DOTOR-181487 format. One record per residue (C-alpha): residue in one letter; x, y, z. Coordinates in steps of 0.5 Angstrom, whole numbers, padded with zeros to 4 digits, always signed. Example, Ala and Ser with C-alpha at 12.3 -4.5 7.8 and 13.67 -1.06 7.14 Angstrom:
<atoms>
A+0025-0009+0016
S+0027-0002+0014
</atoms>
This chain:
<atoms>
X+0016-0003-0066
X+0020-0009-0065
X+0023-0012-0059
X+0030-0012-0057
X+0034-0018-0057
X+0037-0020-0050
X+0033-0016-0046
X+0027-0017-0041
X+0021-0012-0041
X+0017-0011-0035
X+0010-0010-0038
X+0004-0007-0034
X-0002-0010-0035
X-0010-0008-0033
X-0012-0008-0026
X-0019-0010-0028
X-0022-0007-0034
X-0018-0011-0040
X-0019-0004-0044
X-0013-0001-0040
X-0007-0003-0044
X-0003+0000-0048
X-0001-0001-0055
X+0006-0002-0054
X+0005-0007-0048
X+0001-0011-0053
X+0006-0011-0059
X+0011-0013-0054
X+0007-0019-0051
X+0006-0021-0058
X+0013-0020-0060
X+0018-0023-0055
X+0020-0030-0055
X+0017-0032-0048
X+0013-0029-0043
X+0014-0030-0035
X+0008-0029-0031
X+0006-0030-0024
X+0000-0034-0025
X+0000-0037-0032
X-0008-0038-0032
X-0010-0031-0031
X-0005-0028-0036
X-0007-0033-0041
X-0014-0030-0040
X-0011-0023-0042
X-0007-0026-0048
X-0013-0030-0051
X-0017-0024-0050
X-0013-0020-0055
X-0011-0026-0059
X-0004-0027-0057
X-0001-0034-0057
X+0006-0034-0054
X+0010-0038-0050
X+0008-0037-0042
X+0012-0039-0036
X+0011-0038-0029
X+0015-0034-0024
X+0013-0033-0017
X+0016-0032-0010
X+0017-0039-0009
X+0021-0040-0016
X+0024-0033-0017
X+0031-0035-0016
X+0031-0042-0020
X+0027-0038-0026
X+0032-0032-0026
X+0038-0037-0027
X+0034-0040-0033
X+0032-0033-0036
X+0040-0031-0036
X+0041-0037-0040
X+0035-0035-0045
X+0038-0028-0045
X+0045-0030-0046
X+0042-0034-0053
X+0039-0027-0055
X+0032-0029-0053
X+0027-0023-0051
X+0023-0024-0045
X+0017-0020-0042
X+0015-0020-0035
X+0008-0019-0032
X+0004-0020-0026
X-0003-0022-0024
X-0005-0015-0025
X-0002-0008-0026
X+0005-0006-0026
X+0010-0012-0024
X+0014-0012-0018
X+0009-0007-0014
X+0008-0012-0008
X+0009-0017-0013
X+0015-0022-0014
X+0021-0020-0019
X+0025-0015-0015
X+0031-0020-0014
X+0031-0022-0021
X+0031-0015-0024
X+0037-0014-0019
X+0041-0020-0021
X+0040-0018-0028
X+0042-0011-0028
X+0048-0013-0024
X+0049-0018-0030
X+0049-0012-0035
X+0042-0014-0039
X+0037-0009-0041
X+0031-0008-0037
X+0026-0004-0041
X+0019-0002-0037
X+0013-0001-0041
X+0009+0003-0036
X+0001+0002-0035
X-0004+0001-0030
X-0002+0001-0022
X-0008+0001-0017
X-0004+0005-0012
X-0004+0011-0017
X-0011+0010-0020
X-0013+0010-0012
X-0009+0016-0011
X-0012+0020-0017
X-0019+0020-0014
X-0018+0020-0007
X-0018+0027-0006
X-0013+0027+0000
X-0006+0030-0001
X-0001+0027-0006
X+0005+0031-0005
X+0008+0026-0001
X+0005+0019+0001
X+0008+0012+0003
X+0006+0006+0000
X+0005+0000+0006
X+0003-0006+0002
X-0001-0011+0005
X-0002-0011+0012
X+0000-0017+0016
X-0005-0023+0017
X-0004-0024+0025
X-0008-0018+0029
X-0002-0017+0034
X+0003-0016+0028
X-0002-0012+0024
X-0004-0007+0030
X+0004-0006+0031
X+0005-0005+0024
X+0000+0001+0024
X+0002+0004+0031
X+0009+0005+0028
X+0005+0010+0023
X+0001+0013+0028
X+0004+0020+0027
X+0006+0019+0020
X+0004+0026+0017
X+0004+0023+0009
X-0002+0020+0006
X-0001+0013+0007
X-0003+0007+0002
X-0005+0000+0004
X-0007-0006+0000
X-0012-0011+0003
X-0016-0017+0002
X-0023-0019+0003
X-0021-0024+0008
X-0018-0019+0013
X-0022-0012+0011
X-0027-0012+0016
X-0021-0013+0022
X-0016-0008+0019
X-0021-0003+0019
X-0023-0004+0026
X-0015-0004+0027
X-0015+0003+0024
X-0020+0005+0028
X-0017+0003+0034
X-0010+0006+0032
X-0012+0012+0029
X-0018+0014+0032
X-0025+0015+0029
X-0024+0022+0026
X-0018+0021+0021
X-0020+0022+0014
X-0020+0015+0010
X-0021+0013+0003
X-0023+0006+0001
X-0023+0004-0007
X-0026-0003-0008
X-0025-0007-0015
X-0022-0001-0019
X-0024-0001-0026
X-0028-0007-0025
X-0036-0008-0026
X-0037-0007-0018
X-0032-0001-0017
X-0034+0002-0011
X-0031+0009-0008
X-0032+0011+0000
X-0030+0017+0002
X-0031+0019+0010
X-0028+0018+0017
X-0025+0012+0019
X-0032+0011+0024
X-0036+0012+0018
X-0032+0007+0014
X-0033+0002+0019
X-0041+0003+0019
X-0041+0003+0011
X-0037-0004+0011
X-0042-0007+0015
X-0048-0004+0012
X-0047-0009+0006
X-0044-0016+0005
X-0042-0014-0002
X-0038-0008+0001
X-0033-0014+0004
X-0032-0017-0003
X-0026-0016-0008
X-0019-0012-0008
X-0018-0006-0004
X-0014+0000-0003
X-0014+0004+0003
X-0012+0011+0003
X-0011+0014+0010
X-0010+0022+0011
X-0003+0023+0014
X-0003+0025+0022
X-0004+0033+0023
X+0000+0036+0029
X-0005+0041+0031
X-0008+0042+0038
X-0015+0041+0035
X-0013+0034+0034
X-0018+0030+0038
X-0015+0024+0039
X-0008+0027+0040
X-0011+0032+0046
X-0016+0027+0049
X-0010+0021+0050
X-0005+0026+0052
X-0009+0030+0056
X-0011+0024+0060
X-0004+0021+0061
X-0001+0028+0063
X-0006+0029+0068
X-0005+0023+0072
X+0002+0024+0071
X+0002+0031+0074
X-0001+0029+0080
X+0005+0026+0082
X+0011+0028+0078
X+0014+0035+0076
X+0013+0037+0069
X+0019+0035+0065
X+0019+0028+0068
X+0011+0027+0067
X+0012+0030+0060
X+0018+0025+0058
X+0014+0019+0061
X+0008+0021+0057
X+0012+0022+0051
X+0015+0015+0051
X+0008+0012+0053
X+0005+0016+0047
X+0010+0016+0042
X+0009+0024+0042
X+0014+0029+0042
X+0017+0031+0049
X+0017+0038+0047
X+0009+0038+0045
X+0007+0035+0051
X+0011+0039+0055
X+0008+0045+0052
X+0001+0042+0054
X+0003+0040+0061
X+0004+0048+0062
X-0003+0049+0059
X-0006+0044+0064
X-0002+0048+0069
X-0005+0054+0067
X-0012+0052+0067
X-0012+0050+0074
X-0008+0043+0074
X-0003+0044+0080
X+0003+0040+0078
X+0009+0040+0082
X+0015+0044+0079
</atoms>
């Protein structure tokens, strides 16, 4: 293959194992005029491994706007460019989307070179539904913001994918248990494709025990895949929390009003809570009508 002048290539690189790179990606990185990388030190290791000696420039979140103008100048001179991230597919929880947006509006060719991606790699071995899923990226670092973020997804029915670092993995799992309960299924993928790759499958409560069992379990880069919310009457966390709230409200309020208030408190469908209130009434709870 030969690269196209005045084009930028978005090149996926390995997420760990250096063998996980396509021949097309190697050819592209060899032939382009300049490579822009999130961290030139990391990318230099990859290039050196394959004997590629190309010009490297940095492009990260702090200089993206400035470097985009420089890239435009290079493309106007018919230079060919590659963009890579530290690992995996660029622009997935990485800088670069502003640059791609500006270049596309300016009419330059933007060519993807597909390859490894931690999200898809983890989903492929999770054993959870992949028909529909959401990618949530990295969670906020502050505990209150993290819990608020997770609470927004409490009743998300699609499989959820999160990234997390070694510095916060233990605290994040504790927040998962607080927000989603103990029984939700979860998969943790640690150090994917690397020497110490680990895959955990089980409930959130079981994951909490597993993460504390060995200091090595807290090290590395993590992908967390959470089962979506199941709207069934047998959902233990749903039943316990809503029943407790409804029972208290029904001691003082009519069914409709109690259901409405509980829905706002628990962020649960008012119709579902109304049905549950009627069931509580039929079991002997004597709410006002």
